[in-house]
C-alpha positions in Angstrom: 72.4 164.1 -16.8 69.9 166.9 -17.1 69.8 169.5 -14.4 66.6 169.7 -12.4 64.5 172.8 -13.0 62.5 174.2 -10.1 59.4 176.2 -11.1 56.4 177.7 -9.3 53.1 177.3 -11.1 49.5 178.0 -10.2 46.9 175.3 -10.6 43.3 176.0 -9.7 44.3 178.9 -7.4 47.0 176.9 -5.6 50.8 177.5 -6.0 52.9 174.4 -6.6 56.7 174.1 -6.8 57.5 171.7 -9.6 60.9 170.1 -9.9 61.9 168.3 -13.0 64.3 167.9 -15.9 61.8 169.1 -18.5 62.2 172.5 -20.1 60.5 175.2 -17.9 58.3 176.2 -20.8 57.0 172.6 -21.1 56.4 172.5 -17.3 54.3 175.7 -17.5 52.4 174.4 -20.5 51.5 171.2 -18.6 50.5 173.1 -15.5 48.3 175.5 -17.6 46.7 172.5 -19.3 45.8 170.9 -16.0 44.6 174.2 -14.6 42.3 174.7 -17.7 40.9 171.2 -17.3 40.1 171.8 -13.6 38.4 175.1 -14.5 36.3 173.4 -17.2 35.1 170.7 -14.9 34.4 173.1 -12.0 32.3 175.3 -14.3 30.2 172.4 -15.4 30.0 170.8 -11.9 30.0 173.6 -9.4 29.0 171.4 -6.5 32.2 169.3 -6.6 35.1 169.6 -4.1 38.6 170.3 -5.3 39.5 166.7 -4.7 36.6 165.5 -6.8 37.6 167.9 -9.6 41.2 166.7 -9.5 40.1 163.0 -9.7 37.8 163.8 -12.6 40.6 165.6 -14.4 42.9 162.6 -13.8 40.3 160.2 -15.1 39.7 162.3 -18.2 43.4 162.7 -18.9 44.0 158.9 -18.4 41.1 158.2 -20.8 42.6 160.5 -23.4 46.1 159.0 -22.9 44.8 155.4 -23.3 42.8 156.3 -26.4 45.8 158.0 -28.0 47.9 154.9 -27.2 45.4 152.7 -28.8 45.3 154.9 -31.9 49.1 154.9 -31.9 49.3 151.1 -31.7 46.7 150.8 -34.6 48.7 153.2 -36.7 51.9 151.2 -36.1 50.1 148.1 -37.2 48.9 149.8 -40.4 52.4 151.1 -41.1 54.0 147.7 -40.5 51.4 146.1 -42.9 52.2 148.7 -45.5 56.0 148.2 -45.0 55.6 144.4 -45.4 53.5 144.8 -48.5 56.0 147.1 -50.0 58.9 144.7 -49.3 57.1 141.8 -51.1 
């Protein structure tokens, strides 16, 4: 079982303590990514509250994830088709 890492990160000017089994470098990378997304949205929509910015970031990231999953599933279907054609 992996040992839990505890790491302090800054996201949109707030300090958070993140605890997880992922590599600390990965945790920092994720936190920086979220911070950048929040900064991007806040610069284009300066009237939004922090909560609204966070929700928009979550929606954008969920959309990106779902699109990538759909692309992945489509690629798997293509590869399966190629594999089946190669076998016959």
